[in-house]
Backbone as ProteinMPNN parsed JSONL, in Angstrom:
{"seq_chain_A": "MIAGTGAGTAPGTAGGTAPGTAGGPAWGRLHGVPIDDAAGDLPVTGALVVPAAALSWRFSRSSGPGGQGVNTADSRVELSVSPLALPGLGAAQRDRLAQRLAGRLVDGVLTVVAAEHRQQLRNRQVARERLAAVLRAALAPPAPSRRRTRPTRGSQERRLEAKKQRGRLKRSRRRWD", "coords_chain_A": {"N_chain_A": [[101.978, 137.912, 95.509], [101.213, 135.945, 98.263], [99.609, 132.971, 98.609], [97.002, 132.347, 100.888], [98.092, 133.735, 103.02], [97.089, 136.219, 103.213], [98.443, 138.418, 102.506], [98.641, 141.191, 100.479], [96.049, 141.022, 99.639], [92.776, 142.125, 98.756], [90.607, 144.171, 100.792], [88.003, 142.389, 102.409], [88.148, 140.113, 100.932], [88.759, 136.599, 100.921], [91.693, 135.004, 102.18], [93.774, 135.362, 99.657], [92.17, 134.473, 97.528], [90.152, 135.305, 94.739], [87.299, 137.51, 94.609], [84.135, 135.97, 94.247], [85.116, 133.641, 93.19], [85.889, 130.118, 93.577], [86.166, 129.366, 96.939], [86.436, 131.984, 97.721], [84.578, 134.871, 98.965], [81.148, 135.073, 97.965], [80.162, 137.505, 97.22], [82.093, 139.567, 97.418], [84.118, 142.631, 97.286], [84.293, 145.911, 95.967], [86.05, 148.72, 95.806], [85.335, 149.164, 98.465], [82.609, 148.764, 98.459], [79.885, 146.535, 98.432], [79.69, 144.195, 95.746], [77.399, 143.146, 94.166], [75.089, 144.323, 95.218], [72.95, 145.742, 94.309], [71.273, 144.322, 92.72], [68.65, 142.03, 91.787], [65.516, 141.04, 93.398], [63.366, 143.542, 94.863], [62.727, 144.166, 98.096], [59.92, 145.59, 99.604], [57.831, 145.813, 101.561], [56.943, 143.536, 104.222], [55.128, 141.892, 102.947], [55.172, 142.637, 100.289], [57.157, 142.332, 97.477], [59.086, 143.62, 94.963], [59.544, 142.24, 91.865], [62.654, 141.578, 90.188], [62.457, 141.619, 87.445], [60.471, 143.458, 86.961], [61.612, 145.879, 87.357], [63.058, 148.678, 85.786], [66.012, 149.837, 84.487], [67.976, 152.746, 83.832], [70.808, 154.368, 82.608], [72.939, 157.202, 82.729], [75.104, 160.005, 81.983], [76.355, 161.742, 84.743], [76.088, 164.914, 86.428], [78.395, 167.113, 88.125], [81.105, 166.42, 90.516], [83.998, 164.404, 89.681], [86.246, 164.276, 88.226], [88.416, 163.33, 85.547], [86.989, 161.154, 84.773], [84.335, 161.846, 84.746], [83.115, 162.421, 82.342], [82.996, 160.056, 81.039], [81.904, 157.99, 82.499], [78.851, 156.405, 83.092], [77.167, 157.234, 85.524], [74.837, 158.226, 86.647], [71.625, 157.242, 87.688], [68.489, 155.992, 86.749], [65.647, 154.593, 87.988], [62.886, 152.727, 87.212], [59.476, 151.729, 87.622], [56.352, 150.108, 87.167], [54.0, 150.692, 89.27], [51.285, 150.047, 89.588], [50.938, 147.722, 88.259], [52.128, 145.76, 89.678], [52.628, 142.469, 90.944], [50.732, 140.796, 93.487], [49.385, 142.8, 94.82], [46.537, 144.048, 96.468], [43.166, 145.175, 95.694], [42.501, 147.445, 97.21], [45.039, 148.352, 97.991], [46.111, 148.917, 95.492], [44.439, 151.015, 94.666], [45.083, 152.898, 96.644], [47.792, 153.324, 96.054], [47.527, 154.428, 93.463], [46.163, 156.787, 94.053], [47.867, 158.15, 95.902], [50.273, 158.349, 94.527], [49.676, 159.796, 92.315], [50.629, 162.298, 91.377], [53.243, 161.71, 90.768], [53.376, 159.717, 88.904], [54.043, 158.946, 85.536], [52.481, 158.223, 82.717], [51.66, 155.927, 84.074], [54.008, 155.0, 85.194], [56.459, 154.962, 87.69], [59.29, 156.804, 88.512], [62.496, 157.028, 89.914], [65.42, 158.929, 90.676], [68.941, 158.816, 91.027], [71.919, 160.422, 91.603], [73.938, 161.242, 93.206], [76.321, 160.063, 93.98], [79.656, 159.082, 92.946], [80.114, 156.553, 91.975], [78.447, 154.198, 89.959], [77.284, 151.935, 91.07], [76.775, 152.592, 93.768], [74.891, 154.611, 93.338], [72.905, 153.058, 92.2], [72.168, 151.491, 94.403], [71.183, 153.506, 96.099], [69.039, 154.42, 94.558], [67.388, 152.144, 94.569], [66.782, 151.992, 97.336], [65.451, 154.421, 97.609], [63.232, 154.097, 95.902], [61.944, 151.957, 97.179], [61.298, 153.233, 99.589], [59.514, 155.225, 98.715], [57.404, 153.665, 97.692], [56.734, 152.273, 100.039], [55.839, 154.37, 101.678], [53.627, 155.209, 100.196], [51.999, 152.993, 100.329], [51.383, 152.791, 102.982], [48.961, 152.503, 105.55], [46.215, 154.796, 105.973], [46.433, 157.374, 108.445], [44.713, 157.228, 111.582], [41.709, 159.124, 111.961], [41.51, 162.283, 113.642], [40.328, 162.454, 116.924], [37.825, 164.419, 118.161], [38.073, 166.546, 120.939], [36.998, 168.247, 123.915], [38.245, 171.466, 124.859], [40.243, 171.799, 127.786], [39.435, 173.227, 131.022], [41.577, 174.615, 132.127], [43.183, 175.098, 129.851], [41.513, 176.804, 128.43], [41.387, 178.971, 130.202], [44.09, 179.761, 130.198], [44.356, 180.53, 127.523], [42.549, 182.709, 127.383], [43.744, 184.413, 129.258], [46.17, 184.929, 127.98], [45.198, 186.306, 125.758], [44.157, 188.578, 127.026], [46.494, 189.673, 128.091], [47.874, 190.289, 125.751], [46.139, 192.214, 124.695], [46.396, 194.198, 126.697], [49.071, 194.897, 126.263], [48.933, 195.972, 123.654], [47.202, 198.068, 124.156], [48.815, 199.624, 125.776], [50.568, 200.646, 123.955], [49.188, 202.524, 122.593], [48.39, 205.968, 121.736], [48.159, 208.333, 124.285], [45.933, 210.648, 125.78]], "CA_chain_A": [[101.002, 137.617, 96.549], [101.387, 134.611, 98.812], [98.274, 132.432, 98.856], [96.68, 131.889, 102.224], [98.621, 134.592, 104.075], [96.33, 137.458, 103.268], [99.293, 139.516, 102.065], [98.311, 141.705, 99.156], [94.659, 140.771, 99.26], [91.867, 143.265, 98.912], [89.741, 144.014, 101.963], [86.746, 141.7, 102.164], [88.346, 138.871, 100.203], [89.382, 135.573, 101.741], [93.13, 134.939, 101.95], [94.388, 135.076, 98.382], [91.26, 134.087, 96.459], [89.431, 136.44, 94.16], [85.862, 137.497, 94.905], [83.276, 135.268, 93.31], [85.71, 132.385, 92.76], [85.768, 129.076, 94.585], [86.951, 129.647, 98.127], [86.294, 133.394, 98.097], [83.183, 135.233, 99.225], [80.332, 135.125, 96.752], [79.803, 138.869, 96.862], [83.303, 140.363, 97.25], [84.008, 144.079, 97.467], [84.964, 146.737, 94.982], [86.147, 150.075, 96.356], [84.64, 149.239, 99.738], [81.166, 148.633, 98.263], [79.528, 145.195, 97.964], [79.596, 144.213, 94.292], [76.107, 142.923, 93.519], [74.075, 144.671, 96.202], [71.851, 146.473, 93.682], [70.581, 143.455, 91.774], [67.681, 141.128, 92.393], [64.204, 141.544, 93.791], [63.389, 144.682, 95.781], [61.738, 144.038, 99.168], [59.322, 146.872, 99.981], [57.278, 145.517, 102.882], [57.007, 142.105, 104.472], [54.252, 141.178, 102.02], [55.373, 143.073, 98.905], [58.503, 142.301, 96.916], [59.052, 143.967, 93.542], [60.451, 141.344, 91.153], [63.718, 142.252, 89.43], [62.012, 141.778, 86.056], [59.576, 144.618, 86.874], [62.428, 147.091, 87.483], [63.687, 149.123, 84.544], [67.159, 150.689, 84.793], [68.508, 153.602, 82.775], [72.032, 154.989, 83.091], [73.398, 158.323, 81.91], [76.205, 160.752, 82.585], [75.927, 162.576, 85.862], [76.795, 166.174, 86.587], [79.089, 167.215, 89.393], [82.515, 166.044, 90.583], [84.353, 163.093, 89.164], [87.532, 164.347, 87.532], [88.421, 162.999, 84.122], [86.022, 160.095, 84.5], [82.953, 162.321, 84.775], [82.567, 162.444, 80.987], [83.001, 158.717, 80.449], [81.165, 157.024, 83.316], [77.403, 156.598, 83.187], [76.915, 156.953, 86.938], [73.479, 158.645, 87.023], [70.743, 156.077, 87.598], [67.033, 156.156, 86.803], [64.996, 153.311, 88.239], [61.456, 152.875, 86.934], [58.613, 150.576, 87.847], [54.933, 150.386, 87.017], [53.516, 150.184, 90.559], [49.913, 149.534, 89.536], [50.964, 146.404, 87.636], [52.911, 144.848, 90.51], [51.885, 141.308, 91.436], [50.587, 140.682, 94.932], [48.698, 143.955, 95.399], [45.084, 143.969, 96.517], [42.474, 146.302, 95.057], [42.614, 148.625, 98.079], [46.422, 148.836, 97.894], [46.276, 149.494, 94.151], [43.757, 152.316, 94.689], [45.87, 153.799, 97.485], [48.975, 153.69, 95.264], [47.122, 155.321, 92.373], [45.792, 158.085, 94.625], [48.997, 158.833, 96.539], [51.366, 158.573, 93.576], [49.111, 160.401, 91.105], [51.479, 163.382, 90.896], [54.575, 161.216, 90.401], [53.294, 158.73, 87.828], [54.006, 159.423, 84.16], [51.973, 157.078, 81.948], [51.583, 154.773, 84.954], [55.348, 154.56, 85.581], [57.115, 155.73, 88.749], [60.733, 156.853, 88.277], [63.339, 157.714, 90.893], [66.738, 159.237, 90.119], [70.04, 158.951, 91.987], [73.137, 160.862, 90.925], [74.782, 161.941, 94.171], [77.605, 159.384, 94.173], [80.466, 158.952, 91.729], [80.026, 155.19, 91.464], [77.123, 153.786, 89.502], [76.744, 150.941, 91.997], [76.19, 153.293, 94.921], [73.672, 155.275, 92.875], [71.892, 152.008, 92.037], [71.691, 151.153, 95.745], [70.384, 154.636, 96.584], [67.789, 154.433, 93.796], [66.559, 151.046, 95.092], [66.279, 152.393, 98.651], [64.511, 155.529, 97.417], [62.009, 153.534, 95.331], [61.277, 151.192, 98.241], [60.743, 154.19, 100.555], [58.349, 155.875, 98.099], [56.323, 152.675, 97.653], [56.336, 152.004, 101.419], [55.049, 155.513, 102.157], [52.354, 155.243, 99.478], [51.19, 151.847, 100.745], [51.078, 152.872, 104.412], [47.538, 152.774, 105.78], [45.997, 156.172, 106.414], [46.434, 157.583, 109.894], [43.342, 157.356, 112.086], [41.272, 160.515, 112.03], [41.632, 162.871, 114.972], [39.112, 162.419, 117.725], [37.606, 165.749, 118.729], [37.902, 166.626, 122.386], [36.732, 169.609, 124.394], [39.398, 172.055, 125.543], [40.124, 171.758, 129.243], [39.199, 174.534, 131.637], [42.881, 175.265, 132.261], [43.647, 175.612, 128.553], [40.676, 177.966, 128.102], [41.827, 180.091, 131.04], [45.394, 180.217, 129.696], [44.124, 181.225, 126.254], [41.934, 184.01, 127.674], [44.747, 185.25, 129.932], [47.117, 185.365, 126.945], [44.512, 187.335, 124.959], [44.083, 189.802, 127.832], [47.852, 190.217, 128.165], [48.167, 190.877, 124.441], [45.333, 193.436, 124.624], [47.034, 195.208, 127.551], [50.288, 195.338, 125.577], [48.54, 196.843, 122.537], [46.635, 199.285, 124.733], [49.919, 200.442, 126.284], [51.257, 201.261, 122.817], [48.347, 203.589, 122.037], [48.648, 207.345, 122.147], [47.271, 208.705, 125.374], [45.6, 212.083, 125.784]], "C_chain_A": [[101.183, 136.171, 96.977], [100.018, 134.091, 99.208], [98.134, 131.996, 100.305], [97.196, 132.779, 103.333], [97.827, 135.864, 104.224], [97.155, 138.643, 102.815], [98.904, 139.929, 100.657], [96.881, 141.45, 98.731], [93.826, 142.004, 99.51], [91.019, 143.065, 100.155], [88.441, 143.315, 101.588], [86.903, 140.422, 101.371], [89.011, 137.877, 101.129], [90.817, 135.406, 101.281], [93.55, 134.478, 100.576], [93.437, 134.671, 97.276], [90.479, 135.291, 95.993], [87.955, 136.361, 94.509], [85.087, 136.755, 93.832], [83.864, 133.969, 92.798], [85.561, 131.371, 93.875], [86.686, 129.397, 95.76], [86.831, 131.083, 98.598], [84.843, 133.705, 98.397], [82.415, 135.401, 97.928], [80.067, 136.549, 96.31], [81.006, 139.767, 96.686], [83.076, 141.84, 97.506], [84.795, 144.775, 96.374], [84.934, 148.157, 95.516], [85.336, 150.206, 97.642], [83.134, 149.072, 99.651], [80.87, 147.202, 97.834], [79.209, 145.208, 96.477], [78.171, 144.14, 93.771], [74.948, 143.258, 94.443], [72.843, 145.31, 95.574], [71.101, 145.623, 92.671], [69.562, 142.605, 92.527], [66.372, 141.809, 92.734], [64.35, 142.648, 94.835], [62.329, 144.484, 96.857], [61.238, 145.413, 99.59], [58.741, 146.759, 101.384], [57.409, 144.016, 103.088], [56.209, 141.302, 103.457], [54.531, 141.512, 100.561], [56.848, 143.07, 98.535], [58.371, 142.595, 95.433], [60.023, 143.04, 92.823], [61.461, 142.129, 90.322], [63.29, 142.498, 87.99], [61.106, 142.995, 85.884], [60.334, 145.937, 86.958], [63.086, 147.412, 86.15], [64.779, 150.13, 84.891], [67.543, 151.512, 83.579], [69.707, 154.34, 83.347], [72.439, 156.107, 82.147], [74.521, 159.03, 82.643], [75.66, 161.692, 83.641], [76.694, 163.883, 85.865], [77.556, 166.136, 87.902], [80.5, 166.678, 89.346], [82.762, 164.658, 90.02], [85.651, 163.103, 88.399], [87.392, 163.997, 86.07], [87.366, 161.957, 83.781], [84.591, 160.571, 84.415], [82.316, 162.287, 83.393], [82.514, 161.062, 80.348], [82.133, 157.727, 81.22], [79.686, 157.379, 83.368], [76.977, 156.275, 84.62], [75.528, 157.393, 87.403], [72.524, 157.488, 86.749], [69.289, 156.517, 87.661], [66.437, 154.767, 86.948], [63.497, 153.508, 88.097], [60.722, 151.57, 87.216], [57.175, 151.026, 87.622], [54.23, 149.843, 88.262], [52.117, 149.59, 90.515], [49.849, 148.147, 88.916], [51.749, 145.39, 88.466], [52.061, 143.669, 90.967], [51.807, 141.334, 92.957], [49.929, 141.875, 95.6], [47.196, 143.722, 95.372], [44.468, 145.195, 95.87], [42.609, 147.575, 95.889], [44.019, 149.218, 98.007], [46.67, 149.508, 96.547], [45.63, 150.882, 94.08], [44.551, 153.336, 95.496], [47.126, 154.262, 96.75], [48.615, 154.694, 94.18], [46.813, 156.714, 92.903], [47.016, 158.831, 95.144], [50.147, 159.125, 95.587], [50.9, 159.278, 92.314], [50.013, 161.485, 90.533], [52.841, 162.925, 90.418], [54.554, 160.227, 89.246], [53.236, 159.42, 86.473], [53.662, 158.209, 83.306], [51.985, 155.803, 82.79], [52.924, 154.267, 85.45], [55.921, 155.52, 86.623], [58.62, 155.655, 88.529], [61.41, 157.601, 89.411], [64.732, 157.852, 90.294], [67.739, 159.323, 91.261], [71.297, 159.312, 91.214], [74.119, 161.49, 91.904], [76.138, 161.294, 94.412], [78.348, 159.276, 92.848], [80.345, 157.561, 91.128], [78.587, 154.849, 91.098], [76.484, 152.82, 90.497], [76.102, 151.604, 93.21], [74.906, 154.002, 94.525], [72.558, 154.256, 92.655], [71.305, 151.618, 93.392], [70.779, 152.251, 96.287], [69.034, 154.665, 95.872], [66.85, 153.33, 94.285], [65.953, 151.42, 96.443], [65.213, 153.472, 98.513], [63.178, 155.011, 96.876], [61.234, 152.754, 96.394], [60.624, 152.132, 99.248], [59.498, 154.869, 100.003], [57.164, 154.911, 98.088], [55.809, 152.372, 99.065], [55.444, 153.123, 101.955], [53.679, 155.554, 101.488], [51.425, 154.109, 99.92], [50.776, 151.905, 102.212], [49.596, 153.176, 104.609], [47.351, 154.2, 106.277], [45.962, 156.259, 107.938], [44.992, 157.706, 110.379], [42.976, 158.829, 112.227], [41.305, 161.002, 113.481], [40.282, 162.843, 115.681], [38.949, 163.77, 118.404], [37.399, 165.654, 120.229], [37.629, 168.071, 122.764], [38.0, 170.155, 125.035], [39.181, 172.029, 127.053], [39.917, 173.168, 129.795], [40.518, 175.305, 131.755], [43.37, 175.852, 130.949], [42.819, 176.818, 128.125], [41.109, 179.185, 128.91], [43.165, 180.647, 130.56], [45.239, 181.001, 128.403], [43.546, 182.614, 126.505], [42.927, 184.951, 128.356], [45.776, 185.772, 128.928], [46.494, 186.448, 126.075], [44.446, 188.656, 125.725], [45.449, 190.479, 127.907], [48.222, 190.903, 126.858], [47.395, 192.191, 124.266], [45.929, 194.553, 125.472], [48.287, 195.767, 126.888], [49.946, 196.3, 124.449], [47.974, 198.161, 123.058], [47.749, 200.208, 125.235], [50.692, 201.125, 125.159], [50.47, 202.424, 122.226], [48.826, 204.956, 122.498], [47.702, 207.682, 123.275], [47.101, 210.213, 125.404], [45.618, 212.634, 127.174]], "O_chain_A": [[101.294, 135.277, 96.138], [99.338, 134.689, 100.042], [99.024, 131.362, 100.872], [96.793, 132.614, 104.484], [97.891, 136.519, 105.265], [96.643, 139.76, 102.741], [98.848, 139.098, 99.751], [96.541, 141.646, 97.565], [94.141, 142.824, 100.373], [90.736, 141.931, 100.54], [87.846, 143.623, 100.555], [85.926, 139.707, 101.147], [89.752, 138.269, 102.031], [91.126, 135.642, 100.113], [93.672, 133.272, 100.357], [93.887, 134.535, 96.138], [90.182, 136.192, 96.777], [87.415, 135.269, 94.687], [85.363, 136.905, 92.641], [83.202, 133.251, 92.049], [85.157, 131.712, 94.987], [87.87, 129.669, 95.565], [87.099, 131.372, 99.764], [83.965, 132.889, 98.116], [82.973, 135.823, 96.914], [79.774, 136.784, 95.138], [80.951, 140.675, 95.857], [81.984, 142.254, 97.895], [85.829, 144.285, 95.92], [83.855, 148.732, 95.658], [84.719, 151.243, 97.882], [82.441, 149.219, 100.657], [81.547, 146.691, 96.942], [78.538, 146.119, 95.992], [77.767, 145.005, 92.994], [73.936, 142.556, 94.453], [71.802, 145.414, 96.223], [70.364, 146.16, 91.844], [69.615, 142.485, 93.751], [66.144, 142.975, 92.412], [65.323, 142.686, 95.589], [61.14, 144.619, 96.569], [62.034, 146.3, 99.899], [59.113, 147.513, 102.283], [57.926, 143.308, 102.224], [56.564, 140.167, 103.14], [54.161, 140.74, 99.677], [57.674, 143.711, 99.185], [57.637, 141.91, 94.721], [61.214, 143.046, 93.135], [61.157, 143.209, 89.817], [63.713, 143.479, 87.377], [60.983, 143.514, 84.775], [59.776, 146.995, 86.667], [63.605, 146.526, 85.471], [64.507, 151.156, 85.514], [67.452, 151.047, 82.442], [69.635, 154.88, 84.45], [72.308, 155.988, 80.928], [74.846, 158.695, 83.782], [74.637, 162.349, 83.448], [77.817, 163.955, 85.365], [77.372, 165.219, 88.703], [81.053, 166.493, 88.261], [81.844, 163.845, 89.902], [86.119, 162.052, 87.961], [86.391, 164.318, 85.43], [86.902, 161.882, 82.643], [83.707, 159.796, 84.052], [81.099, 162.138, 83.28], [82.031, 160.921, 79.224], [81.676, 156.733, 80.655], [79.32, 158.519, 83.655], [76.488, 155.18, 84.898], [75.084, 156.963, 88.468], [72.604, 156.836, 85.708], [68.905, 157.313, 88.518], [66.69, 153.878, 86.134], [62.904, 154.349, 88.774], [61.265, 150.475, 87.069], [56.829, 152.184, 87.86], [53.896, 148.659, 88.311], [51.792, 148.718, 91.321], [48.83, 147.464, 89.025], [52.007, 144.279, 88.002], [50.901, 143.848, 91.337], [52.71, 141.835, 93.627], [49.913, 141.959, 96.828], [46.649, 143.255, 94.373], [45.173, 146.147, 95.535], [42.808, 148.659, 95.341], [44.179, 150.437, 97.966], [47.348, 150.532, 96.467], [46.202, 151.809, 93.507], [44.683, 154.492, 95.093], [47.489, 155.437, 96.808], [49.311, 155.693, 93.996], [47.162, 157.711, 92.271], [47.185, 160.016, 94.858], [50.918, 160.057, 95.819], [51.648, 159.354, 91.338], [50.15, 161.582, 89.314], [53.532, 163.674, 89.728], [55.599, 159.928, 88.668], [52.471, 160.366, 86.284], [54.459, 157.279, 83.187], [52.285, 154.723, 82.28], [52.984, 153.205, 86.07], [55.871, 156.738, 86.454], [59.169, 154.564, 88.376], [60.96, 158.671, 89.82], [65.173, 157.011, 89.51], [67.425, 159.839, 92.334], [71.695, 158.605, 90.288], [75.038, 162.196, 91.487], [77.021, 161.923, 94.995], [77.753, 159.365, 91.774], [80.459, 157.396, 89.913], [77.646, 155.167, 91.825], [75.279, 152.883, 90.738], [75.01, 151.22, 93.628], [73.936, 154.001, 95.283], [71.389, 154.558, 92.897], [70.094, 151.435, 93.52], [69.731, 151.965, 96.866], [68.004, 154.907, 96.501], [65.645, 153.554, 94.404], [64.765, 151.198, 96.679], [64.197, 153.447, 99.209], [62.116, 155.434, 97.333], [60.014, 152.878, 96.495], [59.516, 151.865, 99.714], [58.528, 155.071, 100.733], [56.047, 155.296, 98.435], [54.604, 152.231, 99.273], [54.428, 152.867, 102.601], [52.683, 155.892, 102.129], [50.204, 154.256, 99.887], [49.907, 151.145, 102.638], [49.039, 154.019, 103.906], [48.236, 154.751, 106.933], [45.519, 155.336, 108.621], [44.141, 158.232, 109.662], [43.813, 159.666, 112.564], [41.147, 160.218, 114.417], [39.245, 163.167, 115.103], [39.834, 164.214, 119.136], [36.658, 164.805, 120.724], [37.981, 168.998, 122.034], [38.746, 169.415, 125.676], [38.062, 172.216, 127.532], [40.189, 174.163, 129.123], [40.56, 176.51, 131.509], [43.906, 176.959, 130.918], [43.35, 177.754, 127.526], [41.191, 180.293, 128.38], [43.355, 181.863, 130.52], [45.905, 182.016, 128.203], [43.999, 183.59, 125.908], [42.95, 186.147, 128.067], [46.204, 186.923, 129.015], [47.17, 187.403, 125.692], [44.653, 189.724, 125.149], [45.553, 191.701, 127.801], [48.819, 191.979, 126.865], [47.939, 193.166, 123.748], [45.973, 195.707, 125.047], [48.538, 196.97, 126.944], [50.597, 197.334, 124.3], [48.222, 199.227, 122.494], [47.639, 201.43, 125.132], [51.404, 202.098, 125.408], [51.009, 203.217, 121.454], [49.549, 205.095, 123.485], [46.524, 207.33, 123.205], [48.027, 210.96, 125.088], [45.363, 213.822, 127.371]]}, "name": "protein", "num_of_chains": 1, "seq": "MIAGTGAGTAPGTAGGTAPGTAGGPAWGRLHGVPIDDAAGDLPVTGALVVPAAALSWRFSRSSGPGGQGVNTADSRVELSVSPLALPGLGAAQRDRLAQRLAGRLVDGVLTVVAAEHRQQLRNRQVARERLAAVLRAALAPPAPSRRRTRPTRGSQERRLEAKKQRGRLKRSRRRWD"}
């Protein structure tokens, strides 16, 4: 490899320097995937960020394709967090989380699983996105209640005409004497 020419360098690396070393990009790439994209704090909303210390990772062997490496690589990812103990949540948000996640919490812990990719890193990224989406949906304010309105005259006429048409159709199917 000739330094500075880019010959023989991996995609995403600066001409001849290794990822993460002086002169190279701080994040680098491995198999087309950013290396450390699944680490650090997890932003959920503009106001809520789950600290990395609150996230609990568990890795195990995944089922499905993978060739010879399927029995050696721990690519299945379980990401757990205790959402009711997250810092920065108000009482109303905590109550909403408890109510909306009641069916998914086991001993107060929310767990998401990702095993659809062969690489552990991709599964970690998917698990982070999935956890953020679940928390975002649970924290979303309730939709405003529907305001009752009277049916319009046209809609009532259309409904009655449809009922009459249906009655005529059924009457035409009857036996006639």
